[in-house]
N, C-alpha and C positions, 0 to 999 in steps of 0.2 A: 757371195758369202765368203767369209774369212774367219779363221779361229784356230783353236787347238782341238781339232777333231779330224775326221777323215771325210773328204780330202781337206788339206790345209787351206786351200783356196779353190773356189770353183764357181760354176754357174748352177744355180738352184732353181728348180721348178716345183711349185706347190699347187695343189688342187684341193679345194673344199669339196668333200663328197657328201657332207651334210652341213648344216650351219655350225656344227660344233666339232667336226672331225675333218682333218686334212691329211693327205698323204704328200710326201715330198721325195724328190730324188735330186742328187747333186752329182755332177760329173766335173772333175777338176784335175789339178796337178797331182799326178801319180796315184789317183784313187777315185773312188766313187762311193755313194751311200744311198740308202733307201730307208724311209722311216714314216712314222705317223705321229700326229699330235692331237690333243683334245683341247679345245677352247671351252672352258666351263660356262661362259656367258655368250658364246658365239663370237665371231669376228665382226666388230662393229666399228664404223668410221669415227674418227675424232675422239677416241678414248684408248687407254691402255687395255690390251686384251691379254689376260693371263693364259698361259698354255703349259702343258706337260706332254711328254712324249717319249718315244724310244726310236733310236736310229742305229742301223747296222751299217758299218763302213768297211771298206777293204782298201788296203795300201798295197800297191803292186810294183815291185821292182825285181821280180824273179827273173826276168829276161836279161837284166843288167848285172845284178849282183847276187842272184839266187836268194832273194829275201822277199817275203810278203807276209802280211798278217791281217787279221780282221779286228774290228773294234765294235763295242756296243756302247752307245752314248744314251744316257737318261737325262734329258734336259728339263729344266724348269725356267720359264722366261716370260717375256712380254713382247708383243708386237704393237705397233701404232700405225694405223691406217689414216692417211690424210684425206681431205676433201678431194684432192687431185689424184687419188689412188696411188700415192707413193707409200710404200710400206718400209718401216724401219723396225728391226727386231734385234733383240739381244737375249741370250740364254746362257745358263751355266748348269753344270751337273757332273755326275760321275762318268768317267770314260774308262772302259775296260779294254785292255790290250791282251789278246790271247798269246802273243809271242813271249811275253814275260809273266803272264798270269798276274797282272797288277792293275789296280784301280788308281787313276790319277784325276785331278780336276780338269774339266774341259770347259770350253766356252765357244760361242760363235756370235758374230755380228753380221747382219745382212741389211742391204739397202736395195730396193727394187721397185718395180712397177706392177701393180695389181691390175688384172684385166677382167 
C-alpha cells in the first residue's frame, strides 16, 4: 500500500469479517494504521467493488525528533478482485491531522494477493 496517508508506504492486511465488512491494519515506514470498510454489494470477483470506511493512523518519530501525530482518514474507493485473487484498490478522501488540526485530501493505492 502506498499513498498520502499513514503510513506513507507499508504492508497491509485486510480481513472480511462478513461479506460486506472488512477490517484492516497497515504497518509501514514510520507509522501504522487500523481501520474498517463497508462494501455495499459485498466483495465480488471480476467487478469493481465500491467501499467506504474509516482509518486511524499514527506517525511516530518521537524517539528521533520528538514529533508524532495521529490521523483519521475517511476514504471512498474501489477494489477490483481478479480471477487469480489479485486485488487492486484505489481510494481517496479526507485526511485529518491532529498535529495541525487540519483536513487535507488523502489517497491510497494497493496491489496484493487475496487468500
